[in-house]
C-alpha positions as CSV (number, residue, x, y, z in Angstrom):
1,M,6.2,2.3,43.4
2,L,4.4,5.5,42.9
3,N,7.6,7.2,41.8
4,S,8.1,4.5,39.2
5,L,4.6,5.0,37.8
6,A,5.0,8.8,37.8
7,E,8.3,8.4,35.9
8,E,6.6,6.0,33.4
9,F,3.9,8.6,32.6
10,S,6.2,11.6,32.5
11,H,8.3,10.7,29.5
12,E,9.2,13.8,27.4
13,A,7.2,13.4,24.2
14,P,8.3,14.8,20.8
15,V,4.8,16.4,20.6
16,A,2.4,17.9,23.1
17,I,-0.6,15.8,24.2
18,E,-3.0,18.1,22.4
19,V,-1.1,17.7,19.1
20,L,-1.0,13.9,19.6
21,L,-4.8,13.8,20.1
22,V,-5.4,16.0,17.1
23,R,-3.2,13.8,15.0
24,L,-4.9,10.6,16.1
25,L,-8.4,12.0,15.7
26,G,-7.5,13.7,12.4
27,A,-6.2,10.5,10.9
28,A,-9.3,8.6,11.9
29,L,-11.7,11.3,10.6
30,L,-9.9,11.8,7.3
31,C,-9.7,8.1,6.7
32,G,-13.3,7.9,7.7
33,L,-14.1,10.0,4.6
34,I,-12.4,7.4,2.4
35,G,-14.2,4.6,4.3
36,L,-17.5,6.3,4.0
37,E,-17.4,6.2,0.2
38,R,-16.5,2.5,0.4
39,E,-19.3,2.0,2.9
40,F,-21.9,3.6,0.6
41,R,-20.7,1.2,-2.2
42,Q,-21.1,-1.7,0.3
43,N,-17.5,-2.8,0.0
44,P,-15.9,-5.2,2.5
45,A,-13.5,-2.6,3.9
46,G,-15.7,0.4,4.8
47,L,-15.9,3.1,7.4
48,R,-14.5,1.3,10.4
49,T,-11.8,-0.5,8.6
50,N,-10.4,2.6,6.9
51,M,-10.6,4.6,10.2
52,L,-8.7,1.9,12.1
53,I,-6.1,1.7,9.4
54,G,-5.5,5.5,9.5
55,L,-5.5,5.5,13.3
56,A,-3.0,2.6,13.5
57,A,-0.7,4.2,10.9
58,S,-0.8,7.4,12.9
59,V,0.0,5.6,16.1
60,F,2.9,3.7,14.6
61,T,4.2,7.0,13.2
62,M,4.1,8.6,16.6
63,V,5.7,5.6,18.2
64,G,8.5,6.0,15.7
65,L,8.9,9.7,16.5
66,Q,9.1,8.8,20.2
67,V,11.7,6.2,19.6
68,I,13.8,8.6,17.5
69,H,13.3,11.3,20.2
70,E,14.4,9.0,23.1
71,F,17.2,7.0,21.4
72,G,18.1,8.8,18.3
73,N,20.9,11.0,19.7
74,R,22.6,8.4,21.9
75,P,25.9,7.1,20.5
76,D,25.6,3.8,22.4
77,T,22.3,2.8,20.7
78,V,21.6,1.2,17.4
79,Q,21.1,3.6,14.5
80,I,17.5,4.3,13.8
81,D,16.1,4.4,10.3
82,P,12.7,6.1,10.2
83,M,12.0,4.7,6.7
84,R,11.7,1.3,8.1
85,L,8.6,2.4,10.0
86,I,7.0,3.6,6.8
87,E,8.0,0.3,5.1
88,A,6.5,-1.7,7.9
89,V,3.2,0.2,8.0
90,T,2.8,-0.1,4.2
91,A,3.7,-3.8,4.2
92,G,1.1,-4.5,6.9
93,I,-1.6,-2.6,5.1
94,A,-0.6,-4.3,1.8
95,F,-1.1,-7.6,3.6
96,L,-4.6,-6.6,4.7
97,A,-5.5,-5.2,1.3
98,A,-4.4,-8.4,-0.4
99,G,-7.0,-10.2,1.7
100,I,-9.7,-8.1,0.1
101,V,-8.8,-8.9,-3.5
102,I,-10.8,-11.8,-4.8
103,H,-10.1,-13.6,-8.0
104,T,-13.1,-15.5,-9.3
105,R,-13.5,-17.0,-12.7
106,G,-11.0,-14.7,-14.3
107,D,-12.5,-11.6,-12.7
108,V,-10.6,-9.6,-10.1
109,K,-12.6,-7.8,-7.5
110,G,-11.6,-5.6,-4.6
111,L,-8.6,-3.8,-6.1
112,T,-10.1,-0.4,-5.5
113,T,-11.0,-1.2,-2.0
114,G,-7.5,-2.5,-1.3
115,A,-6.0,0.7,-2.8
116,S,-8.3,2.8,-0.6
117,M,-7.0,0.9,2.4
118,W,-3.4,1.7,1.3
119,L,-4.4,5.3,0.9
120,S,-5.8,5.4,4.4
121,G,-2.5,4.1,5.7
122,A,-0.7,6.9,3.9
123,I,-3.1,9.5,5.2
124,G,-2.5,8.1,8.7
125,L,1.2,8.4,8.3
126,C,0.9,12.0,7.2
127,A,-1.4,12.8,10.1
128,G,1.0,11.2,12.5
129,L,3.8,13.3,11.2
130,G,1.7,16.5,11.2
131,M,1.8,16.8,7.4
132,W,-1.7,18.1,7.3
133,L,-1.6,19.6,3.8
134,V,-0.6,16.3,2.4
135,A,-3.2,14.4,4.5
136,F,-6.0,16.8,3.5
137,T,-5.0,16.8,-0.2
138,A,-4.8,13.0,-0.3
139,T,-8.2,12.7,1.3
140,I,-9.8,15.1,-1.1
141,A,-8.1,13.4,-4.1
142,G,-9.1,10.0,-2.8
143,V,-12.8,10.9,-2.4
144,I,-12.8,12.5,-5.9
145,I,-11.2,9.4,-7.4
146,L,-13.5,7.0,-5.6
147,W,-16.8,8.9,-6.0
148,L,-16.6,11.3,-8.9
149,L,-14.8,9.1,-11.2
150,R,-17.2,6.2,-10.5
151,K,-20.0,8.6,-11.5
152,T,-18.1,9.5,-14.7
153,E,-17.5,5.8,-15.5
154,V,-21.2,5.0,-15.0
155,A,-22.3,8.0,-17.2
156,A,-19.9,6.9,-19.9
157,G,-21.3,3.4,-19.8
158,M,-17.9,1.9,-18.7
159,K,-19.4,0.5,-15.5
160,E,-22.8,-0.4,-13.9
161,D,-23.8,1.6,-10.9
């Protein structure tokens, strides 16, 4: 029994445990920055939601990497398409984001929050793949779009604060 348990926890991973931890924590922290802006605006999907979306996307990405690592080179297994992982993650986040969008009396609310959730998923995918430059750039661009452009819209009288 102990041999079985030891074998279970000794799988060769495509990335070192330290890298795995940095990717998970990095995804949560970067998406937390997106969620923090949403939290300040008192939107329904704030800090925790965006952090969990990024964390989940990163986990799914690393699961995909592990599956490719373990089964990708075996001729007797089904061919693996990594794009399906990305499609599944984005579809799941789109489903969550759609639940945020509210249509009341001809006015649509929640689109920006839904889009921020989608962005958090993309940042999580990037972190899970170790694409840190893309993850950092997307986070900075997202915060600028959410925060700075809101201030610009308010100053221009396009929106109330």
